[in-house]
N, C-alpha and C positions, 0 to 999 in steps of 0.2 A: 503249094503249101501242104495240101493233104497227103501228097506223095512223100514229102519229107517226114511228116508227122508217123506215117505208116512205116517209113524206114526206121526211124528212131524207135517205135515200139517193137519193130521186128527184131532190131539189134538188142534191145533190151531183154526180149524174151529168150534170145539166142545166148546172150552173155549169162543170163540166169540159168540156162540149161548147163551151159559150161561150168558155171560156179558149183551147182549141185555135183556134176560129174567129178570136178576137181576135188571137191572136199571129200567125196568117197575115195578117190585115189591117195589122198593124202593122209588117210587114217593109217596110223602104222600098223604092222601085223602084231597080233596080241600073243605074246608068249604064253605057255602054261602057266597057270598061277602056282606059286610055291606053296607047299603045304606048311612051312613054318612062316612065323609072322615076321620073319627078318631078325637079322643079327642085331642084338642090343647096340653094338658099336656103330651101325650104320647111321643112326641119328642120336647124337649127344647134345646133352644140355646141362650147364652147371646149376640151374634152379628149375628142377621139375615141378610142374603145378603152377607156375607163375605165369601171369598174363603178359610179363615183360621178359619171357624166355628167349634167349639168344641159342639159335641151333648150329651145329655142325654136321653136314650131311655128306655122305659118301656113299651114293646109291648106284647100282648098275643092274638095269633090267629088273626093277623092283616094281612090282604091282601098285597102282596108284592107289587103291583103296587102302592098303596096307600102310603105304606112306602117310596117307591122311589121317589113319587112326593113330599112328605114332605121334604126329604133330598135334593132334587134338589131345593126347595124354599129356604130352609136355606142356602144352600152354592152357590146359583146362578151358578150352574154346568150345562153342557149340558150332559144329560143322557138319552139314548134310551133303549128300551127293545124289544126283541124279541116277536113277537105277539102271540106265542103260549105258552107263559110262565104262568102258574096258580100255585100259592103257597101261603102258610100262614106262618107267622113268629112269632115265640115267642122268645124274647130276652130282656134281661136286661144290659144296658150299661151305664156307668157314666163318663162324661166329656171326651171323645174320639174324635179324630179328624174325621171330618166328611167322608173322603175318607177310613179311616180305618173301620168305622161304616158301610159304604157301602159294603165292603169286607165282613165283617162278617155277614151282613144280608143276602147277596146274598148266601154266603156259607151255611146259615142256610135253604135256599130255594133249595139247590143243584145246584146254579149257580155260574158262574165266571163272574169277571168284566173285560173287555179288554180295552185298551185305542187305539184310532184311531188317524188320523190326525187331528190338530186343538185341541187337548185335549177332543176330543168327547169321553165319556164313554159309552161303550155298555155291556149290561148285557145279557148273553147268557146262555143257559143250553146244554152245549155240551155233546155227548156221553162219556160214562165211560168206561174204560177198565178194564176187568177181566182176566188176562191171566199169564201164566208162561211158560218161556223158558229156557232151560239149554243147554249151548254151542251151540246157534243157530246162524246162520249167521245174521249179521245185517240188511242186505237188506231183510231177510225174516221178520223180527220183523218190519220194517218199512212199509213193504208191508200190514202186518196185521193190523197195526195202521190205514192206509190210507183206507182199506176196511171197518174197523168199523166206522170211522169218516166221510167218503165220500170226503176227502180233496184231493187237487190236489198237489201231492209230486213229485218232480225230484230228483233222486238220482245219484250223479256223479260216473262215473267208479272208481275213487280212493276210494271211500267209500266201505271198506272191513274189515272183522274181525268177530269174534265171541263174543256173549254176553250172560250172564245168567239173566234173568229178571222175577221177581215175582211182579206183580202189582195187586192191588184191589181196585176198585172204585176210579179211579184216571182219571182227565179230559184227553183226549187224547192228547192235545197239550203239558201238562206238562209231559205225559208218552214219547212223541217224543223227546222233548228236553232232558229229562235225559238219554234217550237211546243212543242218537248220541254223546252225551257229554262225556258218558263214554269212548268212543274210540277216543276223541279228535276232533270230527267233530262238525260242527256248522249248524245251520238252519238259511237260509236267505230268508226272506219274500219280494216276488216281488209284482209287480202290479197284480190286480185281485185276490189277495189271493194264488198266487202260491207260493209254499214253495220248496226251493232247499237245499239239504243236501250236503254239499261239505266240503272238508279239510279246516281247519283253515288258511293254507298257501295260499290257492287259492283266497280267500275274497280279499287280498291285491292287486291282479291283477284286480279284478272287482270293480274299484272306481265309484263312482257317485257324481255328483255336483249338489247341490241344493241352490237356494236363500231362505233365511228365513226372513221375514218381522218382525222387532220388532215394536210393537204398543205402549207400554208405557213406557218401559225402554229406557233410554236414557244416554249418558254420563252426567257427572257433568257440570253445567253451568259455563261459564267463568266469570259470575258476582257473587261475593261472598258478601252476607250480612255481616256487620260488626256492632261493636258499640265501639266507643272510651270512655274507662275508664281506669283508672290506676288500676282498680281492676279485670279487665278482660284481658286475654291474647288469642288472637286469633291465634290458632295453624295453621289452615288451610292456612292462608295467607303466611305463610313461605315456603309453598310447591312450589318448583320451577320446572316448566314444560320446556323442551326443545321445540324447534320450531317444530310446526306441531304435538306435542304429545298431546293426550287427556287423560283424567282421567275417565276411565271406568273400573271398577273393575271386571264386567261381563265377558269382553274379557279375562282376564288372566284365569278365571275359565273355560271358554270352551275352550280355547286353551290347557289346561291340559288335555281335554279328546280326543284330536286329536291324532291319531296313529303317533308316532315318525317317522321322515323321510319319511313317506307316505302322510299324509293328510295335508290341509292347511286351514286356516280359515282368511278371510279378512273382514273388517267392511268398509262399505260406509257410511260416515257421513252425507253426503247431503241427503240421502233417508232413514237414519236409518235401514240399511239392513244388514244382514250377508250373506257372499258367502262361503259356506262348501264344501269342496272336501274331500271325505274319503270313507271308505268302508259303505256298506248299514247299518249294525248294528251300527256303529258310528254316522252316521248321524241321524238315528232313536233315538239314546240315547240323542243327542244333541237338536234334536225337541222336545223331552218329556221334558227335562230340561228347555228349553225356555218357553214350554206351562205351566209349574209350576210356573216360575218366572215372566214372562210377563202378569201380569194380570192388571186389572183396579184398581189403587189405591185409597183407601179412602180419604176424606178430613177432616180437622179439622178446626172448626171456634173458634177462641180464642176472648173471650170478657174479657177485663182487665178494671178494674175501680181503678184509682189512686186517692184517695180522702184525701185531706189536710184540716182538721178542726181547728178553732181557737176559744176559749172561753175566753173573758176578763171580768173579774169583777172588777170594780172600786168604791170604798166607799170613798167619799169627804165629811168630816164632819168638822164644825167649822167656824170661821170668819177668811177670808184670806185677808191678806193687799195687796195683788197682788205680781207680780214677784219681784218688787224692794222695797216693804214694805211701811210703812207709811213715806211720805216725807212732809217736809215743808221748804221752801226757800225764798228768796228774790231775785228779778231780775231787770234789769234795762230796762224793757220793757215801751214803750211809753204810758203815761196815761194822758189825757188833763188836763190842769191846772184849768178848770171849777169846777172840784171836788175839795175841798167842794165850790168854788166860782162861780159866775156867772159874769164873766168880760164884759165890754162893754155894761152893762145894766144901768149905771149912780148909782150903789150902792156904798156902802162904800169901797168895795173891789177895785173899780176902782181907789179911792184915794191912795189906798196902792201899788197898782201894777202900776198904770199910774197916776200921780199927774194932778189935773186939771190946775196948775200953770206951768204945763210942766216941773217939776223938778223930776218926779218919775223915776224909773229905766227903764221904757219902754215907757216914754212920747216921743211924736213927736213935731214938731214945730208949729202944729196947736192946741196944748193943749190935752185935753182928750175927743175930740170928738169921740164918739164910732166908727163912720166910719172910723176914720183915727188910731185908736189903733192897734197896732201889737200884736197879741196873740201868745206868743212863745210856742215853742213845749218843755215844761219843764216837765221833770219826775223826782218828788219828791221821788219817790220809790213805790214798790209793793209786796204784799204778795200774793204768787201763791198756790192756794189749788187744781189747776187741776190735779196734780200727786197723790193726796190722793184717794185711792180706798179702802172701807170697804164693804165686801160682805159676807152675811150669807149664807154658803152653806151647805146643808143638800141633798146630791146627792148619788144616788145608780145606777150605769150605768152597764149594761149587755150587752156586744155586742158578737155576734157570726158571724163567717164567714166560709164558706165551698166552697172549690175548687175541683171540680169534672172533671177529665179528662177520658174519656171512649172510647179509640181506640178500633176497632175490625178489624180482619185480619183473612183471610182463606188460608190455605197452604195445600200442599199434604203431606201425610204420609211420614216422615224420611227427609223432606226437610226443610231448615232453611228459616225464614222468618223475615222481620223486617219492622217496620212502624215508621216514625218519623213526628210529628206534632208540627211546631213552627217556629221559624224565625232565620236568621243568623244576628248577631249583629257586626258590624265592629267597631274597636276602633284603635287608635293610639299610638304609643310610642316615647319617647324622646330620641335622641342620641346625644352626644357630639361630634364634629368633629373640626378638626384645619383648620381655614381659610387660605387664600392666603397670608394675612398679618401676619400669625403667631399666631392670637389669637384664642380663642376657640369660636366656635359658636354652637348654639343650633339647632338642626334639627328634624323635626317630620317625621314619616314614620308609616306605617301600623305594627301593633302589630305582633309579631312572631307566636301567637296563635290565631290570628284573622282569620276569624270570629268566634265569640263564638255562638255555636247553642244554643238557649233557647227554651225549650219546652218539650216534652214527647217523647221518644223512646223506643220501645219494640222490643226485639229480642228474638225468639222461636223456638225451633227445636222440635215437637211432634213426638212420636213415639207410633203407636197403638199396644196394646198387642195383638198379633194373636188370634182370636177365641173368643175375649171378647170386651167389650166396654170401656174398661180401656185404658188410655191414660199417657205414661210416657214422662214428658215434660221438658226440659231444657229451662228455660225462665230467661230473664234477661230485667226487667224494669229499666229505668232510666228517672229521671226528674231533669232538670235543669232550674233556674230562677235567674234573677238578683236581687240582695239583698242590693245594694247601697243605701245611704240615700240622694243622690243629688236631688235638686228640682229646678234648675236654668238653664239657657240657656248654661252656660259652662258644667255643670255636669246634665244631664237629669237623670229621675227616673232610679234608678238601678246601676248609676255610683257614685263614690268619686272622690274628688277633691284632687290632691296631688302637693305638691310643688317641683318643678325642678330647677337644676342649683345653688343650694345653694353653696356658697364658691368658685364659677367659676367667671373669668372675664367676661364671657358671660351674666352674669346677672341671674335674677330669674325669673321664670314663673310658671304657673299652667296648670295641665292637667288632664284631666278626664279619669278614668279608670273603667272598670266594675268589680263589685263584684259578683261573682257567686256562688250560693248556689246550691249544687248537691245532689241528693239521688240515689244511686244505689242498686240494690239486684240481686244477681245471685244464682240460686238454682235449683234443680231437684225436681219435684213432681209428684206422681201417683194419679190420679183422675178418676173417673167414668164420662162418657158422661154426661153433664149436671150439674154436681157436682161442687159447688164453694168452694174456699179455700181462706184462708188469707195468702198472701205470707210473709207480713211484717208488724208489727204494731210498731210504736215508739211514745211514749208519753213523752212530755216534759212540766214541771211545773215550773213556776217561780213566787215568791213573793217578793214584795217590799212595803216598808211603809215609807212615807215621812212626818215629821212635820215641820210647819212653823209657828213662832210666833214671837211677838215683845219682845225686850228685856226687862227684868225686869217685865213688864207687865203681859207677858204670864207666868210667874212662881208664881203669885199669887194664892194662893189655891182658888178654885171654880170660882173665877171672871176671873181667868186666861183663861178659855175657851172662853171669848168673845174676847180675843187677839191672838188666835192661831187657826191654822186648821190642820186636819190630813188626808192624802191621803194614802190608803191602795189599792194595786193593785194586782191581781191575775190572771195569764195568763196560760192557758192549752192549748198545741198544741198536735195534734194526726195526725199521717200519717198512712194510711192504703192502702194496695194493694190487690185487690181481682182480681181472675183469674177463668174463667168458660171456659173449653173446650166443644165443641159440635161436635160429630163425624157425618160425612155427607157420607153416602154410597149410596144413590140413588137419583134420581130426586125428589121423595117425600121429602126426608130430606131436599134438597135444598130450596123447595118451602115453607116448615115449617120454616126454618132459615129466608127466608125473610119475611114470615108473622110474626115472632117474632119480627124482627127488625122494621117493621111497627107499630105494636101495642106499642112497647117502645116509637117509636117517637110521636105517638098520645098520649100517657099517659103523656109524658114530655111537651108536647104542651099545653094539659088542665091544667097541674100543674102550667106552667108559667103564663096562662091566671087567674087562680084562684089567685095566688099571686098578680098579678097586679090588679085585682079587688079589693082585700082586701086592698092594699095600697091606692087606690084611695077612695073607699067608706067606708072602715072600716068593722068590724063585721066579722063574719064567713063565 
C-alpha cells in the first residue's frame, strides 16, 4: 500500500514538472512591439463608450496590451493586466459583445479574465495543469493543484473521497472547481485570496452580511408623465400600489437569487442601498449581477419640429359692385332750399317763397325784409349715390404662413419624459336651475373640461439598442389650438358665440365657448443617432370660386364682363412633424449638444434680422 502511495506521489511530481515545462514550451514567441497603437479599423464599434458595445475585430500579430487598451476605451470598462504578460494576438471576430471578445482575445494569448470587486476585470496568465490521477484521494489532488499554482487553499476535514482526473493544459482554478464539484464540494473564496474547500451543506452555516450601494439604478418615480388624448391610453396610471410599496423590478430579480429560508435581502430607499445576508457565493453572485446592471445610463436628446404651413392663392378678376351690389335710392335727408334758389337776397325767388306784400307762404309781419325772413328746413327730395361702388379688380394674391414649434427635451435611456409649451384657457358653461319662486334661472359656472390646454406637448420613451447608436422611440406629439371665429369682447379670438336659454321662462342669452383643433400622433420608430424622420405629414387642399354680377347686364356677351367679377381661391395646408434623436454618452457629447443648440439659436437670430432688414429696406 505504501509502495502504491509512493508511486502515485512520484507520478504526481513528475507530471507537475512536465506541466511546468509544457507551459513554458507553449508560450508563443513574442514579436517586436509595434510603435503605433494599432490601426483604427482593426477594432470597430458602433457605440464607443457604451458598456453594451459590440465589436468587430480584425487583428494580426497585435500586441495583447494594445488590444486590451482599445477594448477598454470602446467599452469604458475597468481592465487591468498582470505586468509580466507579453503575448501577440491574431483573431477575426464580427459583431460580438465586448466582454465575449475580451475573453476570446485573452484565451488566444493563453490568459484568463477574472472579475473582482466593483466589476474590475483582471487579465491573468495562471499556471496550467497537466496531470492524470486514477482513484486518488481528493485531498491529494487538491494539494497537487496548490503546489502548482502557489495558491492558499484550506480543506475542511469533511472533504473526503477518491476521484479519477485527467487534465491537460487547463488553468489551475478551473481544475480545482471541476475536481471538488465532482464529489459535491464547493470552493469558497475568502479575503486575501484564501480558498476554502467545504461541503455544500456547511456554507449555509457560514453566512455573511454585506451592504451594496446602488448608484444609478433606482425605483420608478412616483411622478408619471402622461398625455391627455382620446387616442392614447395610459396603462401605467392604472397600476395601484399599496401603502409603502415601491415599484422596483430589480428587487424581485435579486430576491430570486437568495437561498430560500436562509438568506435575506432588504432595500433602504433613503440611501438607495441593499443589505444582503447569505452565503459567500450567493453574495458574490448578487454583487456581480448588480455590477452588470448598475451602470451609468446614456441620455437621449430629442429635437422635435412641428411645422404647420398654409399657402393661399386668390385670383380676383372683373368689376365688382361691392357686397350689396349697385344701389340707387331716394331718402328724406335734409337738403337746404337754397338749391336751386338763393332766398333772402331780394331776387325773384323771394317773391315766390316770401311775398313782399306779406302774403307769401313764409312772409312775416314786416314784409320781405331779408333780415326778417324765415328760411324753413324744407326737404323736397334727394337722390343718394353714396352706396354705388364700381371697382375694377385685377388682383392675384399669394399669401403664405408658417408656424414652427421646436421643443427639445433630454431624458435618460428607458425613461418616459414629456414637455408642454402653451397656456391654459378657462371658460364657462351655462346651467339651468330652479329658483326659489319656482321659475327657471340661468347660471354660469366653470366648464366641466375647463381649462383647455392650448399649445404643444411631446411624450417620448426612448430605448437605446445595446451596443449600437440606434434608438427605438415611443413618441406622441400633440398640438392643440383655438380655432373659433370670434372677434368681439364677448367671444375673443378662438371662441364661438352660442345662444342659450331658448324656449325657457328664464329668457335667452349668449355664451362664448372655445373651439379646439387638435392634432395627435402616436407611433414607434427606429432611428440612428442624429438621423431625422418625418413622423406624420397631412396635406389639405381646398378650392372655391365665387362669381358676382349685375342681373341682366352681367349676362350680356362680351360687355357682361364689365358688370361682373370672379374670385377664385385655392388654399393648401400642410402639417409635418420631424424628430431627431441624439445619443449622449459622455461629457464631450453634452458639450457638443450645447454647442449645436447655441449655433442654431445664432442662425435663427441672423435669419430674423435679415427678414426684418428686407421688410424695412427691401431688396435681397
